[in-house]
N, C-alpha and C positions, 0 to 999 in steps of 0.2 A: 297333311290331310289329302286323302285320295281325290283325284279329279278324273272324271270321265269325259273324254272328247269324242263326239260322234261325227262321223262323216259317211256319206253315201258312196257306194261303189261307183255311182254315175256322177260323182262330184268332179268338176273340172280340176285339172292338175294344179292350177294356181291356188285354189282353195285348200287342196290337200297339202301343199307346201306350207301354207299358213298354219294348218293344224300341226304339222311336224315341228314347226318353229315353237309354237306354244307348248307342245309336249316336251320339247327339249329344255325349256326353262323352268318347267314345273317339276318339282322333285318326285311326286307320286302320281304322275299323269298316265292314263291309259287311253289308247285310241281304239275305238270300236268302229268297225265298218259295217254299215247296214246294206246288205246285198240288194242290188237292184234299185237303190234309192238315190235321189238327188239331194241337193241342199235344202229342198223344200219338203223333206220327209216329215217334218213336224206338222205340216199342213195336209199333205197328201197321204201320209201313212202314220197317223198319230198312234195307233196301237203298236206298231213296230217300235216306234221311239219309246213309248211308255213301257213296253215290256222290257226293253233293254235298260231303261232307267231304273225300273223296279228291281231288276236282277242285280244291278249295281248297288242300289241303296239297301237292299235286303237280301244279301247272298244266302244261298242254302248253307245250312250248318251241319 
């Protein structure tokens, strides 16, 4: 099952390392970086997060 992991480009390195560990143990994981965003992008930039999620859930055909 495909998994999308989101991180912001402004996310601290410690969190980014955690994302890489999770991506390394999941067979079909993808990491997407949200430019200019921090770990609070879901609160501060919900449209950016939603757009990326929608693109993952309903890719162009």
